[in-house]
C-alpha positions in Angstrom: 158.4 221.6 -95.7 161.9 223.3 -95.5 164.1 221.6 -92.9 163.3 223.2 -89.5 166.7 222.8 -88.1 168.7 225.0 -91.1 165.3 226.5 -93.0 166.8 224.9 -96.3 164.5 223.4 -98.9 164.8 219.6 -99.0 165.7 218.5 -102.5 165.9 214.7 -103.7 168.6 214.3 -106.5 168.0 211.1 -108.8 170.8 210.3 -110.9 173.3 211.7 -108.3 176.2 209.6 -109.2 176.2 211.3 -113.1 177.8 214.4 -114.5 175.2 216.9 -113.5 174.3 215.3 -110.5 178.1 215.5 -109.2 178.1 219.0 -110.1 175.0 219.6 -107.8 176.4 217.9 -104.9 179.6 220.1 -105.2 177.9 223.1 -105.9 174.5 223.5 -104.3 174.9 221.2 -101.0 175.3 224.4 -99.1 172.3 225.9 -100.5 169.8 223.2 -100.0 169.2 220.2 -97.8 170.4 217.7 -100.7 169.2 214.1 -100.6 169.9 211.4 -103.1 168.7 208.9 -104.9 171.4 205.7 -106.7 170.9 202.7 -108.2 173.6 201.2 -106.7 175.6 202.2 -103.1 177.8 205.4 -103.7 180.8 206.5 -101.7 177.9 209.1 -100.3 174.7 208.8 -98.2 171.8 207.9 -100.4 168.7 206.1 -100.8 169.5 203.0 -103.1 166.7 202.1 -105.3 166.1 201.8 -109.1 163.7 204.1 -110.7 161.8 201.3 -112.5 160.4 200.2 -109.2 157.7 202.6 -107.9 157.3 201.2 -104.6 161.3 200.6 -104.0 161.9 204.2 -104.6 158.9 205.9 -102.7 160.5 206.2 -98.9 163.2 208.3 -100.9 160.6 210.9 -101.8 159.0 211.4 -98.1 159.2 214.9 -96.8 160.9 216.4 -99.9 160.0 219.9 -101.2 161.2 219.3 -104.5 163.2 216.5 -106.8 165.6 217.2 -109.7 165.1 214.1 -111.8 168.2 213.2 -113.6 168.4 209.8 -113.7 168.0 208.2 -117.4 169.6 206.3 -120.0 171.8 209.4 -121.4 173.2 208.6 -124.6 171.6 209.4 -127.8 171.8 206.1 -129.2 169.9 204.2 -126.2 167.4 201.6 -127.8 164.2 201.1 -126.8 165.4 198.2 -124.3 167.0 201.0 -122.5 164.6 203.5 -123.0 161.5 202.2 -121.9 162.4 201.0 -118.1 164.7 203.8 -117.5 163.4 207.3 -119.3 159.8 206.1 -119.8 158.6 204.0 -116.8 161.1 205.7 -114.7 160.3 209.2 -115.4 156.6 208.4 -114.6 157.2 206.8 -111.2 159.5 209.8 -110.3 156.3 212.1 -111.1 154.0 209.6 -109.3 156.3 209.2 -106.9 156.3 212.9 -106.0 152.8 213.3 -105.9 151.8 210.5 -103.4 154.4 212.1 -101.2 153.2 215.7 -101.7 156.2 217.2 -103.2 155.6 220.7 -104.7 158.4 220.9 -107.7 160.1 218.7 -110.0 162.6 219.7 -112.0 163.3 217.5 -115.2 166.4 217.2 -117.1 164.8 217.3 -120.7 167.4 217.5 -123.8 168.0 219.6 -126.7 167.3 216.3 -128.7 163.8 216.6 -127.9 164.0 219.2 -131.1 167.0 217.6 -132.5 166.0 217.3 -136.0 166.1 221.1 -136.5 169.7 220.5 -135.7 170.3 217.9 -138.2 168.6 220.0 -140.8 170.8 222.9 -140.1 174.1 221.7 -139.5 176.7 222.6 -140.2 175.9 226.1 -141.1 173.9 226.2 -138.1 177.1 226.8 -136.0 178.3 229.7 -137.5 178.3 233.1 -135.8 176.3 234.8 -138.6 173.7 232.2 -138.9 170.2 233.9 -137.6 168.4 230.5 -136.8 167.2 230.4 -133.0 165.1 227.6 -131.6 162.8 228.7 -128.8 160.2 226.8 -126.4 157.5 227.3 -129.0 158.8 225.3 -131.6 157.2 221.8 -132.5 158.9 218.8 -130.7 161.0 216.7 -133.2 162.7 214.5 -131.5 166.0 213.2 -133.5 165.9 209.4 -131.3 164.1 207.4 -129.4 166.2 209.3 -126.3 165.0 212.3 -127.7 161.5 211.0 -127.8 161.6 210.1 -124.1 162.5 213.5 -123.2 159.6 215.1 -125.0 157.5 212.7 -123.5 158.9 213.6 -119.9 158.0 217.1 -120.6 154.4 215.8 -121.5 154.0 213.9 -118.5 155.1 216.7 -116.5 152.4 219.1 -118.1 149.7 216.4 -117.4 151.1 216.3 -113.5 151.0 220.2 -113.5 147.2 220.2 -114.6 145.7 217.4 -113.2 147.4 216.8 -109.7 148.8 220.5 -109.1 152.5 219.6 -109.4 155.0 222.5 -110.2 157.3 221.2 -113.0 160.5 222.9 -114.7 162.1 221.2 -118.0 165.4 221.7 -118.9 166.3 221.4 -122.5 170.2 220.8 -121.5 172.7 221.8 -124.2 176.1 220.0 -123.5 177.5 219.3 -119.9 180.9 217.9 -119.7 182.8 216.4 -116.5 186.1 218.3 -118.1 183.9 221.7 -118.1 185.8 222.9 -121.0 184.4 223.6 -124.6 187.9 223.2 -125.9 188.5 219.9 -124.3 190.6 217.9 -127.1 188.4 215.0 -126.8 185.6 216.8 -128.5 187.7 216.8 -131.5 188.2 213.4 -131.7 184.7 211.9 -132.9 181.4 213.5 -134.2 178.4 213.9 -132.1 176.0 210.9 -133.0 173.4 211.8 -135.8 175.3 214.8 -137.1 178.3 213.4 -139.1 180.2 216.2 -138.5 183.3 215.8 -140.8 186.0 218.2 -139.3 187.4 219.1 -135.7 186.5 222.6 -136.4 183.1 221.7 -137.1 183.0 219.9 -133.7 184.4 222.9 -131.8 182.0 225.4 -133.5 179.0 222.9 -132.2 180.4 223.1 -128.6 180.7 226.9 -129.2 176.9 226.8 -129.5 175.9 224.0 -127.1 178.1 224.0 -124.2 176.6 224.5 -120.7 178.9 225.0 -117.6 178.6 223.2 -114.7 178.5 226.2 -112.7 175.4 227.5 -115.4 173.7 224.3 -114.9 173.5 224.4 -111.3 172.7 228.2 -111.2 169.5 227.2 -113.8 168.4 224.1 -111.4 168.6 226.7 -108.5 166.7 229.1 -110.3 163.8 226.7 -110.9 163.8 225.2 -107.2 163.8 229.1 -106.0 160.9 230.2 -108.1 157.2 230.1 -106.5 155.6 232.2 -109.1 155.7 229.7 -112.1 153.8 226.2 -112.3 155.3 225.3 -115.5 158.0 226.0 -117.8 160.3 224.5 -120.7 163.5 226.4 -121.1 166.7 225.7 -122.8 170.2 225.2 -120.6 173.3 226.7 -122.3 175.7 229.1 -121.4 176.3 232.9 -122.8 177.7 231.6 -125.8 178.9 233.7 -128.8 176.6 231.1 -131.1 173.0 230.7 -129.4 170.9 228.7 -131.7 168.6 227.3 -128.7 167.0 230.5 -127.2 167.8 231.3 -123.6 165.9 234.6 -123.5 163.0 232.7 -122.0 164.8 231.6 -119.4 166.6 234.8 -118.4 163.1 236.6 -118.6 161.0 233.9 -116.5 163.7 232.6 -114.3 166.2 235.6 -114.2 168.6 232.9 -115.5 171.9 234.7 -115.9 174.6 232.6 -117.1 178.2 233.2 -115.8 180.6 231.3 -118.4 180.6 231.4 -122.1 182.5 229.3 -124.6 185.4 231.4 -126.4 184.5 232.6 -129.8 
């Protein structure tokens, strides 16, 4: 259903004002015919609607080829009162609106926190360059929070819509994307990531050395999913080509041709 005027795929972005949404708007607007869903009016054209309201957001999905679902309560500390409407009901509504509208592809912004307990158990030694541990798409789900649970739910719901409704779904277990786009940003040293209790700035920088995903590589990974017409389902990790990789990206390289261009410094 590409736009006949320009031949580009029509892609709806939810959560278009967030860090990743902003990167997508800046870096992929020439490649796709992008449309946006925002909760409140933005400084760019968008369909205004809350993802908790299925009927209210449904018009935004009309004539779309794909949806990139970024909208969510995005902090690890999100409470049940936040997760339930925004990450559970909202994610269901996005999949269901996609099904109703005949959308072919949904790219779901999952999270490394769907398996976050592995990191909690392994930190801080897990961040060392000589640590051999790597977690791939086949490991058991082990969410570290209600937020992580909601992302595992979104993956399971996506699989349901693949098998029962014929959607094509790509789940991206995203690492650390920052608006400043700098893995050595001094602000990283100021506070330990939630749940990890990393005591020193050095430990926090070492973690970012393994988890950083540049805005450019993030957008490339999303584009690889949007362009893929051979797969109907995938779960992949999103990090740059960092010197320490305890989340596996070889699977994304193999099945999507993901080729990250950036790397955190060693």
